[in-house]
N, C-alpha and C positions, 0 to 999 in steps of 0.2 A: 529476932536479929540473927539467931543461929542459922535459921533456914535461909535468910538472905545472904549471909556470909557463904554458905555452901553454894548458893547459886552463882555468886560472884567468882568464887574459886573455880567452879565448873566452867564458867565463861572464859576465864583466863586459860584454863586447861585446853578447852576446845580451840580457842583462838590461837594459842601459842605453841601447842605441843602436838599438832596433828602430824601423823606420819603417813607414809604412802598408802594408797588404796590396797585392799586385800581382794584378790580374785583367785579362786581355786576351784578345782573340780575333782570329784571323787577323793575327798580327803581321807587320810588314814592317820587317825590320832593327831590331827592338826591342832597346834596350840594357838589359841586366839586370846590376845590380851592387849591392853594399851588403848590408844586413841587413834581412830581411823576416820578419814573423810567418808569412805564407803567400804562396805564389805559385801562381796558377792561370792556365794558358795553354791555349786550345783552338783548334781549326780548323786552318788551314794557314798557313805563313809561316816566317819566320826570326827568330832571336834571337841577339844577340851579347853575350857575357859581357864586362863591363867589367873594368878592371884591379883587382887586389886580391882577386878572387874574389867568391863569393856565399855568404852564410850565411842559411839559410832554416829556419823552424820546420816547416812542412808544404809539400811540393812536389807539385803536381798538374799534369800536362801530358797532354792527350788530343788527339792529332792526328787529323784526318780527311782523307780523300782522300790527297794526297801527303805529309801529315804536317807535323810541326814539325822544323825543322833548327836546331840550336844550335851555334855555333862560338865559338872563343876559347880561349886556352891557360890558362884559369883552373880552379881547383878549386871544386866545388860541395859545400858542407857542409850536411847536412840533419839536424835534431835529432829530428824526429818521423817521421811516415809519409811514404812516397814512392809516388806512383802515376804511372807513365809508360806511355803507349801510343802507338805509331806515332810514335816520336821518333828522330831521328838526331843523335848528338853527334859532332862532328868535331873531332879534335885538341884536346880539352880536357885538363886535367890529370887529371881523374877525378871520380867521385862518391863521397862518403864519407857513409855513414849512421851517425850518431853514437849510441853507447850511453851508459850512465851513467858509465863511466870517462872519457868525453870530454865530459860535460856534456849528453848527449842523453837521450832516453827509451828505456828498454828495452822489448822485446817488442812493438814496433810493426811494422807491415807495410812491406815493400819489395816492391812489386808492379810487374812489368815485363812487357809484351807488345809484341812486334815493336819492340824497341828496340835500336839499335846504339850502342855506346859505344866509340869509337876514341880512345884516350887516350895521352898521353905517359908517364903513370904507370900505376897500377893502375886499370883502368876502373871497378870497383865494389869498395868495401870496406864491410863492415858489422859492427857490434858488437851482439850480443844482439838481432838482428833476425830476423823471420820472412821469409825471402827466397823469393819465388815469381817465377820468370822463365821465360817460354816464348817460343820463337821470337825469341831475342835473340842479338846478337853482342857478344862481349867481346874486344876486341883491344888489346893494348898494343904501341905502336911502339917502345918503349924496348929497347935492347940490354942493359939492366941485368937480370941474372938474378933479382934480388930482386922484380922486378915481375911479377906473375902476372895473368891476366885477371880473376880474382875473388879477394878476400881476405876470409875469414869469421873472425870472432873471437867467443869466448864466455867468459863466466865464470858464477859461481854465480847471478847475477841472471837468467839466461835461463830463461823459463818453459818448461813441458813442451811446449806446442804450438809453440814456436820450434825444437824440436830435430829437426824434419824439414824439410830445405831442398830446394826444388824448382828445378832448373835443367834443364828438359827442352827437347828440340828446339832446343838452343842451339849456337852456333858459338864455339869458343875458339881464340885464336891469340896466341902470344908474339911478342916482338920479333925482328927479323931476325937478330941475332947471339947471342941468349940460348940457354941449353941447351934442346934440343928434346925431350929424353927425360924431362923432368920434368912431373909431373901439373900441370894448369893451374889448379888451385884450391888456394890455400894456406890452411890453417886454423891458428888459434892458440887454444889452450885454456889459460885461466889459472885454476888451482886447481880444475878440474872433471874428471870422468871423460869422456874423449873418446869412449869407446865408446858413450855414450848418445845420440850424434847420428847421424842417418840422412840420406843424401843420395840424391835421385833425379836422376840425370843421363841418364835413358833417352831415347833418340832424339837425343842430342846428337852433335855432330861436332867432331873434334879435327883441327886443321890438320896436325899431325905424325902420321905413320903409326906411329912408335915412341914410346911414352910409359910412364912409371911413375906411381904414385899416391902422392903425399906427403900422407898423412892418417892420423889415428888413429881417425876415425869409421867408421861402417858404410857402406861403399860396396861393394856386391856387383857386381863387374865382369861377372859372367855375366848380369846382368839388363839390360845395355846393349842397346839396339837397334843393329843395324848400320845406320849412317846415312851418306848421301852427299848432296852438294848437286847438284841437277840443273842449275841455271842460276844466273847471278849469282855473287856472292861470299859471300853469307850468307843466312840465312832471312828477313832483313828485306826484302831486295829480290829474293831468289831463291826457288826452290822446293826444299824439303828432301824427300828421299826416305828412308824408313825401313822396315826389315823387322821384322815381328812374328814372332818365332820361338817355336814351341810347345815346343821343347826347352829354350830359355832364356827363359821367359816373363817379362814385366815384373812388377815388384813393386808398381806403383802404377797407379791409374786414370789414364786419358789424357784430357786436355782439349785440344780444338782451338778456340782462341779465335775470336771474331768476326773476319771479314775476313782470314782466314789461308788460304793454299793449301798443301796438303801431299800428297805421294805416299806411300801406304802399301801394303804387301802382306804376306801371311802370315796367321797365326791369332792372334787375341786370346783368351787362355784364359778359360774360364768364371769368372765372378765379377769380372772386371776391366772397367772402364768405358771407353768411348770416346764422348765427347760432342762433337758438332760444333756450333760457333757459340755455345759457352757462355762467359759472362763469369764467371770464377771470383772476380772482385772483388765484383761486385754479386749474385752467385749467381743470375743469370737467363740465359735463352737469348735471345741477340740475333740470331744467324744471320749471314749474309753470308760464310760460309766455304766453301771448296771442298776436298772429299776426293777424291783421284784414287786409285782402286783399281788398282794397277799389277801387272803380271807375274802374272797368274792370279787377281787379285782378293783380297778380304779376307773372312775368315771370322770371325764374332763368336761365340765360344763353341764348344763341341764337341757332337756328337750324343749324346743320352742324358743330358745334364747340364743341369738347369734353371737353374743359376747362382743369382744373387741377385735377378734381375729388373731390367729397365730398363737393362741394361749399355750398349746402344747407343741414343743419342738424337740426333736432328738436328732442330732446330726454332729458332724465333725470328721476330721481326717482319720481318726481312730474309731473303730466300730464300737457303738454302744450296744448294750444288751437289755432286752425287756423280757421278763419272765412273767407268765400268768396272763390274766385277761385285762385288756385295756379297751375302754369304750370312749369314743370321741363324740362330743356334740359341739355346736357352734360353727366355726368356719376358719379356713385358712391355716390349719395345722400343717406342720412339716415334719415328716419322719423320713430320714435317709441314712444309709450306712448303719443300719441297726439290725441286730439279730433277735428274732423271736424264736424261742425254742423251749417250750414248756408244755407238759401234758395237760395242764389245767386250762388252756385256752390261749388265744392270741389277740387279734385286733378286730374290733367292730367299729365301723365309722358311720355315724349319723350326721356328720358335719358336711358342709358344702365347701367347695374350692379347696379341698385338702390335697396335699402333695405327699404321696407315699411312694418313694422311689429308691432304688438301689439297696433294698433290704434283703435279708435272708430269713426265710421261715423254715426252721430246722425240722429234722426227722423226729424229734420227740413230741411234736404237736399231734395230739390224737383227735382233736376236733377240727372244724374248719379253720383255716389259717387266717383268712381275711374275709370279713362279712361287710359288704358295702350296702348301707341303708340310707343313701343320700336323700335329702329333700328335693323339691322340684328345682331349686336353683342348681344343685348338684355340681357337675363339672369338675370332679376331682381327677387328679392325675395319678395313675397307678402304673408305674413304669420301671423296667429294668430290675425287678425283684426276682429272687430265686426261691422257689418253693420246693422243699425237700421232704415235707411231711407226707406221711402215707395216707392221711385222710384228705378230706376235701380241700382244694386250694382256695379259689375265690368263689364266693357266693354273692350274686348281685340281686338284691331285692329292694331296689330303691323306688322312689316315687316314679310314676309312669312317665314323667317329663324329665327326670334326671338323666344326664348324659355323661357319665364318667368315661374316661379314656383309659383303657387297659392295654398296654403295649410293651413289647420287647421283654416280657417276662419269660422265665424258664421254669417249667414244671417237670420234676424228675421223679421217676419210679413210684408213681401213685398206685395205690390199691383202691382208690375211690375216684370221684370225678375231679378233673382239674379245674374246670370253670363251669359254674352253674348259674343260670339266669332265670329268674321267675318274674321280674318286673323291671321297668326302666328301659332306657335307650342307650346302653353302653356301646362304645366303639371298641372292639376287641381286635387288635391287629398286630402282626409281626411278633407273635408269641411262639414259644417252642414248648409243645406238650408231649411228654414222653411216658409211655407205659402206664396210662391211666385207664381205669375201668371205662369211663366215658371221657373223651377229650373235652367236648363241650356238651352240656346237658341243658337244653332250653325248654322250659315249661311255661313261659309267659314273656311279656315285654316285646320289645322290638329291637333286639341287639343286631349289630353289624359285626359279623365274624369274617374277617378278610385277611389274606396274606399271612396266615399262620401255618406252622409246621406241626403236624400231629404224627407221632410215631407209636404204633401199636405193637403188641407182642404176639399176635397170631394165636391167642388162646381165648377160650370162652369161660366166663365165670360159672361157678357152681350154682348160683342162684339164677334161674331162668329169667327173672324179672330184671336182673342187673347184668346186662350183656356188655361185652367189651366192644364199644362202638366209638368210632372217631367223632361222629355227630349223632346225638340223640335228641329228638325234638318231639315234645308231647303237647305243645301249645305255643301261643304267641305268633308274632309276625317277623321272624328273623330273616336276615340276609346272610347267605353263606357263599362267599366268592373268593376265588384266587388263592385257595389254600392248597397245601401239599399234604397228602396222607400216605403213609407207608406202614408196612407191617400188618396189613389186613388181607393178605393173599388167601383166598378161599374162606374168608371169615367175614363176619358182619362188620361193615364199615359205617353204615348209616341205618338208623332205626327211626321210623317216622310214625306219627299218629294222625288220625283223621283231621283233615282240614288244613294242614300246613303245606307251605310251598305251592299254593294254588295258583299263584301268579307267575307267569313266565319271567325269567330274569332274576328271581330271588335265590336260586341255587345254580350257579354256573361258574365256568372257568376254573373249576377245581381239578387238581391233579391227583388221581389215585395211582400211585406208581406201580403197585403190585398187580399181578394178574388176578382176575376174578374176585374183585371186592364185592361183598354181598350187600344188598340193599333190601331192608324189610319194610313193607308198606301195607298196612291192613286196609280193609275195605273202607272206601271214603265216598262221600257225596260229591267230591271234586277230584280232579286229576292232580297227581303229584308231578309238578313240572321240574324235572331235573335235566334240563337241556344244556348243551355245550360244556360238557365235562369230559375229561379223559379217564377212562375206566380200565387202565392198565393194558389196553390192547387197541390196535387200529380199528377193530370192530368188536364191540363188547358182546359177551355171551348173554343170550336171553335168560339163561338160567341164573344169572347174577341177581335178578330182580324177583324177589319172592314176596309172598303175601298175596292177598286177594285184591289189593288196591290197584287202581289204574296209574301207571307210571309212564310219563312221556320223557324219555331221555334222548330223543332225536331232535335236532342233530347233536351228535357227540363230537368231541375232538379226536382226531385220528392220531395225535401224539400229545406229549405233555404240553407243548406250546404250539400245537398244530392248528389246522383249520377245521372249521365246523363241517361235519360230514353227514350226509343223509343218504338213505337208500329208498328205492321205490317201495311204495306200500304193496302188500300182497294182493293178488287178484281176488276180487270177490267171487264167491261161489253161489250157485243157484239153489233156490228152494225147489225141491222136486215136487212141484204142485201140478204136474200134468200140462204145463203150458209151453213146453220147450219142444220145438221141432215136431209139431203136430197140427192137424186140421181141426179147427174148432167150429162148433155149430153156431155159436153166438160170439159177437165181438167181445174180447175181454176188457175189463175196466182197469185192471192192475196187473203188473208182473212182480214177482217176488224173488229176492236174493238175500244172501247173508254177506255182511262185511266181516272179513276174517279177523280173528284175534291176532293182530300183528305183534310179533314178539318185541319189536323195537319200540312199541308204544304201550304194550301190555294193558290194553283196555281203555286207551284214551279216545276221545271223540274223533270220529272221522267224518269226512264228507264224500259224496259220490257224484259222478256225472253219468248221465244217461243219454243215449241217442238211438234213433229208430228211423228206418227208411223202408220203402216198398221194394227195394232190391238190395242185394248184398253189396253191389258196387256203389250204391248210393250212400252207404254209411259214412264214408269219409267226409262227405259234404253235408251231412245231416245236422240239424240244429241240436246243440248240446244243452241239456238242462242240468243245473247244479243244485244239489240239496245237501245241507250240512248238519253237523252236531249230532251224530249218531254214535252211541257207545258200541264198542266191539264186545265180543263174547256175550251178545244178547241172546236170550232164550228163544226169541221169535225173529222171523225174518223181516226184512224191510219191504214194504209194499209200495211200489212206485205207480202212481196213477197215470193212465194213458189218455190220449186225446179221444174225445167222444165221436170224432168224425171218421173213425175207421170204416173202410168200405168192404162190403161183402165180396167174396170172390177173389180178394187180393191176398198176397202173401207178404208179411211184414218181417223185417229183420231188426234185432236190437242188440245193444252191447252196454256194459256198465264198467266203470273203473273207480278206484278209491284213492284217497289222499288224507294224510293227517290234517285235521282242521285248524291246528294251532301253530304250526310252524311251516317252514319252507320245504317240507319233504316233497319229493317228486311223486307224480301220479303213478299209480300202478299201470300195468299194461291193460288194454281192453280185454274183456272176456271174449272168448270165441263167439262169433255171431250165432244168435239163437233165432229161430223163425217160428212163426205160427201162421196158418192160413184160415181165413174165415169163409165157411161154406156159403153158397147161395141158398136162399130159403125156398121152401116149397110153399106155393100160394094156396091158401085155403079159402079164396074168395068164391062165392057162388057166381053163376053165370050172370045173374041180374046185377050183382054188385060190380062185376067186371064191366058189364055193359055201361053202367053209369060212369065208370072211370074213363071210358073211351068214346063217349059221345053218341052212344046208341047204335054203333055199327054192329054188324053181325059177328057173333063170337062162336068159334068152335073150339072144343076142348080136345087136346091130344095128350098122349102119354108116351114117354120115352125114358129108358134107363131108370125106371122107378120114380120119376119125377113128373109132375103135371105141368104142361105148357098150355098157353092160351094163344091162339092165332087170331089176329084181327084182320078180317078179310073185307075188302071193298070190291064190288063188281061194277063193270061198265053197264050203263043203262041200255046201250045198244049192243045186242049180242051178236049182230051179224057184221056190222062194220064198226070200225073205230073212227069216231069223229075226233077232230082236234079238241082236246080237253085239258083243263088245268085243275087238279085236285089238291086241296090243302087239308092237312090233318094236324091238329094240335093234341099232343099227348102229355098230360101232367101225371107224373108218377108219384105214388106215396113212397115213404122212406124205405120200406122193405121190398120194393118192386124195382127191377132193373130191366132195361132193354137188353135183349139178347144180342143185339147187333146184327140181326138178320133182316133183309128186305128182299121180297120176292115179287117178280113181275111175270105174269102168264099171258098167253094169247097174243103176243106181240111179234111183229115181223122185225126184220133187221132195221137198225138205225131208227128207232121209233120214239126217241125223246130223251128226256133227262130227269134226274132227281136231285133236289137240293134239301139238305138237312141243316137246320139251325138249332144248335144245342145250347141250352142254358143250365147253369148250376143252381138256379132258383126257379120256383114254380111260377113266379110272377112274370117271367120273361123280361126282367130288367137287366140293364147292362148290355155290353156288347157280346153277342153270341159267337160261338165257334161255328163256322160254316164249312160244310163238306158237300161236294158235288160229285155226280157220277153220270155217265151216259147209259141210256137204256138201249139195249140191242137184243131184240127178240126176247125170249124167255130169259129172265135175268135173276140170278141169286147174288145178292151183295152182302158181304160180311164186313163188320166194322174194322177188323184188323188186317184186312187185305186191300190191295189196290182195287178200285181207285179211292175208296174212302180213307183207309189207313188211320182209323181213330184209335188212339192208345187205350189200352185196357183201363188205365187209371181214370181217363176221362169218361169212359163208358159208365163207370161205377158212380161217378160223382154227378152226372147230369140228372136233373130233375124234370126238365121240360124239353120236348122236341117239337119243332114246327117243320113238317115235312111237306114239300111241294113237288108234285109229279106233273110233268108236261109231256103230252103225246102229239104226234104229227098226223094230220088227216090222210096224207098220201100213203101212209104206212098202215092204215087201219085194216081191220078185218079180224074175225074171230072174237073170242071173249077176252076181257082184260080184268085182272084183279091185282091188288097189291096188299100187303099186310106187314105189320111189325110184330115180331115175336118178343113177348116180354115174359119175365119170370118173377 
């Protein structure tokens, strides 16, 4: 009856004696007493409780900076909701959150973050309230064993969502002489089943090392974090350290409120959340918290388990801080506006679909700042971060099919590589890389490196294996396009290894703003295709391209945003094989020449064109033969095969020119015409053999000019008079025998007949012959190249058969008659 009377009196007091609401900020020794519908205190400062205690409808205190301090030995009684953040209660009687049995409202929230209640009675008691307390201290200074740090009471009016109480990362301490082995939370259940209640006390610290648990609710002791306090006396003014055990995993998601610093280490199991800088009261991320990854770091989730997605998040308008090594598994994590800055490591991501944007990786990081190890699903977003660490910035070693996006990041003052790729298909675009040993270092994968800005410092590292290069590629199938490189004047900008950039279009439209950027390319089985780039000058210097590898950098851009420019290939030069401008005994089968080591292609494959004619004037209309894929700087000359139908006695002229085989480079000029003449052969036939060739006619052998000639002579049967007669001779010539073009008639008088010659280019006499005619007038010497025959020299050499018909007139007869054809 006494308790009931007290409740009735309280009800009258609250109903009839309410005074105006209290709202104050930055209080200075503000006196608070009496009855109020609501109290709202914000900022920093102190409040003193007046005598008689305080009775409040709704209590809201949000301290900033050093917070709000409340003193006085009075009891604070609250009917409705309680919100306390960054508040320290010193030596008060306690805070009582009233439920319906005490005249208050059931099922309202009691929300506490970074609150210390040091009380002479029970620091916090609540009836039918939803209690959420994180990083709080509950300490009773009384030696009365009935006073516990927290007293929770429930009856049937408690709603379902009230039946999970959160008291995480808290510090509990009993009075100096009370029993130390008793659990520090006391529950009272009135007419309800206690087992329906759950309690999360994970990460909390108990002052006594030995304790038991006085409760009928569900408290799984194996789910506790092992927790100690690093400094100070409590998590309000100190730093709490907790261990995440994979063998005894937490049962509940973990919230690290704004403006809290905590040390954690171990593994958070898949499906459980760890949110940094999250305001669980407003359900928004505010930031301002610090997570220290202690003793080997923190792992979020486990390999091979995708979890529920988004388990780890660090974000908010105020920057969070993460120190130490953090490793992510699962998927969908979000880290933004967070600073990583610790020598023991930074961030490793094995998760898919992760967003890591707008963060700072500070100068104190001595290992790689961000290690991307995405699975095949991949697809993470790594954007708008700033890397200030002196060591490696981003290292991508993801699954070969993973395609993370790395964009708009800034890398400052590196003494190591800004971005390294060994596997995966990352898109790396619109980043700014400044003063790094290697802007991007690609040893594998198929990255796309486009539209980035790389600034060098025009120095070379002391280690010859680690050179200061904007782009270093030792493997993979990268694409490097539309980037801007500066600070590499007269120093190495690109370093390549055998087999990279073998395809045209994989390294192009890049802008090297300084003069004479160096490109090193070792010997390779393929050509390095570095076309359509601007090399700091309208025409790049050949000396920029070093190493023994073949580099094709033509066409190049003649300005930073200019047009593709090519120049003619250099004129091939001849192999001094004794076949130039000389008379040859036998027809040649090949001619030889070298393709020059063209500086603008530095050993790339070339093609050539060849043309030949039997007069210099005829070269312009001669058939052009094209042959391709010849390497320059070859140790041996190129041998071009000639047509087998070359004719003896003729002079031939030929030319050659070159062009890059892989792009639109212009052809070189033709070489100056080169000639060779094929001598007529000396016959070594016996007289009998020659007789067989010419149908049994009489043969006489003659000599002239050191060469042997054979005259085929036919005599008239009538030596006294010339009767009308028609004689026909068919001469079939072997390949190495040619008609001299001479025809002689003797013993004739004037106007004594005619001669007709039908010439065939085959021995069978097939096809239409070329016919030549001449008039016989007395003794006659007829030559092929003069009138009336006028047979071209080229035709004389190609004819294989001659049908010759001579007709004489009787009225002109007399004397002897003979004719012959001179062959060699």
